[in-house]
PASEBA-1860 file (N, C-alpha, C; in nm, 3 decimals):
! residues 88
1> MTERWVIH> 9.900/9.123/6.630/9.849/9.139/6.502/9.701/9.137/6.507 ~ 9.630/9.227/6.442/9.483/9.231/6.445/9.422/9.140/6.343 ~ 9.299/9.102/6.368/9.230/9.003/6.287/9.127/9.094/6.194 ~ 9.138/9.221/6.205/9.054/9.313/6.114/9.136/9.361/6.000 ~ 9.079/9.356/5.884/9.150/9.406/5.772/9.058/9.514/5.706 ~ 9.115/9.625/5.637/9.044/9.733/5.589/9.059/9.716/5.441 ~ 8.953/9.735/5.369/8.947/9.726/5.216/8.972/9.871/5.165 ~ 9.061/9.888/5.080/9.088/10.015/5.012/9.058/9.985/4.864
9> LPVTAPDL> 8.950/10.056/4.815/8.898/10.030/4.678/8.907/10.160/4.600 ~ 9.019/10.180/4.526/9.029/10.297/4.442/8.925/10.313/4.336 ~ 8.850/10.418/4.337/8.746/10.455/4.241/8.771/10.602/4.215 ~ 8.770/10.639/4.086/8.798/10.782/4.055/8.665/10.842/4.009 ~ 8.669/10.986/4.038/8.556/11.074/4.000/8.616/11.199/3.948 ~ 8.551/11.270/3.861/8.605/11.403/3.811/8.618/11.518/3.903 ~ 8.544/11.512/4.021/8.559/11.627/4.112/8.510/11.585/4.254 ~ 8.535/11.669/4.349/8.506/11.632/4.492/8.359/11.604/4.511
17> LRARILAR> 8.277/11.682/4.457/8.128/11.664/4.470/8.086/11.529/4.428 ~ 8.129/11.495/4.299/8.086/11.352/4.247/8.155/11.247/4.319 ~ 8.281/11.267/4.370/8.350/11.166/4.447/8.269/11.133/4.576 ~ 8.222/11.244/4.641/8.145/11.227/4.767/8.018/11.159/4.736 ~ 7.948/11.195/4.634/7.814/11.136/4.590/7.838/10.984/4.565 ~ 7.940/10.944/4.481/7.969/10.811/4.455/8.004/10.730/4.578 ~ 8.088/10.792/4.667/8.126/10.732/4.789/8.006/10.706/4.887 ~ 7.916/10.804/4.896/7.799/10.788/4.986/7.712/10.672/4.928
25> TAARVLAR> 7.699/10.671/4.794/7.609/10.566/4.736/7.673/10.430/4.757 ~ 7.796/10.414/4.738/7.867/10.288/4.746/7.861/10.240/4.904 ~ 7.877/10.340/4.984/7.880/10.303/5.135/7.739/10.256/5.181 ~ 7.636/10.327/5.126/7.499/10.283/5.165/7.458/10.144/5.107 ~ 7.501/10.122/4.984/7.481/9.980/4.928/7.552/9.877/5.002 ~ 7.686/9.903/5.027/7.757/9.797/5.090/7.715/9.780/5.238 ~ 7.658/9.887/5.314/7.613/9.868/5.440/7.489/9.784/5.449 ~ 7.413/9.786/5.341/7.295/9.697/5.336/7.340/9.546/5.318
33> LSARVEPG> 7.449/9.524/5.267/7.500/9.391/5.240/7.579/9.329/5.359 ~ 7.639/9.421/5.444/7.727/9.365/5.552/7.722/9.471/5.663 ~ 7.705/9.421/5.787/7.700/9.497/5.904/7.847/9.545/5.942 ~ 7.946/9.492/5.866/8.084/9.527/5.901/8.129/9.656/5.827 ~ 8.047/9.712/5.743/8.072/9.838/5.661/8.055/9.947/5.760 ~ 8.143/10.040/5.775/8.130/10.158/5.848/8.126/10.289/5.773 ~ 8.005/10.321/5.726/7.987/10.437/5.637/8.038/10.570/5.698 ~ 8.036/10.588/5.824/8.088/10.706/5.891/8.238/10.725/5.867
41> GVTVSAED> 8.313/10.624/5.840/8.453/10.635/5.819/8.497/10.661/5.668 ~ 8.401/10.675/5.585/8.428/10.691/5.441/8.483/10.833/5.410 ~ 8.599/10.835/5.350/8.656/10.969/5.309/8.692/10.965/5.161 ~ 8.721/11.074/5.096/8.770/11.081/4.962/8.890/11.166/4.957 ~ 8.977/11.150/4.855/9.097/11.241/4.845/9.130/11.259/4.699 ~ 9.206/11.360/4.668/9.259/11.378/4.540/9.361/11.274/4.508 ~ 9.371/11.224/4.388/9.459/11.118/4.357/9.604/11.144/4.392 ~ 9.643/11.269/4.371/9.788/11.307/4.403/9.810/11.371/4.542
49> QQGVRHWV> 9.694/11.365/4.623/9.713/11.415/4.758/9.627/11.323/4.854 ~ 9.669/11.194/4.850/9.582/11.096/4.922/9.594/11.114/5.075 ~ 9.674/11.192/5.128/9.688/11.221/5.262/9.588/11.320/5.313 ~ 9.536/11.401/5.215/9.423/11.500/5.254/9.294/11.445/5.222 ~ 9.229/11.407/5.328/9.099/11.333/5.324/8.980/11.428/5.343 ~ 8.875/11.404/5.273/8.744/11.484/5.286/8.647/11.384/5.331 ~ 8.573/11.409/5.441/8.473/11.322/5.496/8.355/11.325/5.400 ~ 8.283/11.208/5.393/8.164/11.189/5.308/8.037/11.202/5.392
57> FCDRPLPG> 8.042/11.161/5.527/7.923/11.174/5.608/7.958/11.263/5.721 ~ 7.851/11.325/5.785/7.872/11.400/5.913/7.912/11.316/6.018 ~ 7.843/11.207/6.043/7.876/11.093/6.140/7.871/11.134/6.282 ~ 7.802/11.253/6.315/7.787/11.291/6.462/7.695/11.191/6.521 ~ 7.719/11.155/6.656/7.631/11.070/6.730/7.494/11.132/6.743 ~ 7.392/11.051/6.741/7.251/11.105/6.750/7.192/11.059/6.884 ~ 7.107/11.141/6.940/7.041/11.094/7.060/6.966/10.965/7.051 ~ 6.984/10.871/7.136/6.919/10.745/7.122/6.988/10.649/7.030
65> GGRCALPP> 7.125/10.684/6.995/7.202/10.588/6.919/7.193/10.621/6.770 ~ 7.283/10.562/6.703/7.296/10.586/6.561/7.387/10.711/6.526 ~ 7.413/10.729/6.402/7.487/10.845/6.357/7.421/10.921/6.243 ~ 7.468/11.052/6.229/7.406/11.138/6.130/7.450/11.089/5.991 ~ 7.358/11.075/5.896/7.379/11.027/5.764/7.393/11.133/5.654 ~ 7.394/11.267/5.698/7.396/11.372/5.608/7.542/11.403/5.579 ~ 7.557/11.484/5.464/7.698/11.526/5.432/7.753/11.604/5.536 ~ 7.898/11.604/5.546/7.959/11.678/5.656/7.937/11.819/5.671
73> DHTAPCSR> 7.904/11.889/5.563/7.883/12.030/5.567/7.734/12.075/5.569 ~ 7.645/11.984/5.614/7.503/12.017/5.611/7.462/12.122/5.709 ~ 7.353/12.193/5.676/7.302/12.293/5.762/7.172/12.256/5.826 ~ 7.106/12.155/5.789/6.981/12.099/5.855/7.027/12.029/5.979 ~ 6.930/12.007/6.068/6.963/11.923/6.187/7.001/11.787/6.152 ~ 7.093/11.729/6.227/7.142/11.594/6.198/7.022/11.492/6.194 ~ 7.040/11.391/6.112/6.932/11.293/6.082/6.998/11.153/6.050 ~ 6.913/11.048/6.085/6.976/10.924/6.055/6.952/10.888/5.903
81> RTPWLNRR> 6.871/10.963/5.836/6.841/10.947/5.693/6.834/11.077/5.628 ~ 6.890/11.085/5.503/6.885/11.211/5.428/6.742/11.245/5.393 ~ 6.698/11.367/5.406/6.563/11.409/5.377/6.516/11.380/5.240 ~ 6.604/11.379/5.139/6.554/11.362/4.997/6.533/11.205/4.981 ~ 6.573/11.120/5.069/6.547/10.969/5.055/6.417/10.943/5.118 ~ 6.371/11.035/5.200/6.237/11.010/5.264/6.110/11.033/5.182 ~ 6.134/11.103/5.075/6.024/11.145/4.973/5.985/11.026/4.891 ~ 5.870/10.995/4.895/5.817/10.879/4.805/5.666/10.897/4.777
END
């Protein structure tokens, strides 16, 4: 028996785009609170098709370590941080 447990937290959104946005936001916030959060493993699904998962992050490995933080269907080069979060 494993000592690791996975939290399943049902949260609803009106469509896939908003579900991915909410999931990305929640994953980033939770990752700041605990190193045990794995944002790259976050998926969303339709309520009546929970076996059909849609990835929230690209999660490709990056040179020098780390993972891509962009959406799974991005066309820009992989990055640790989304470009729109770099603007300040």
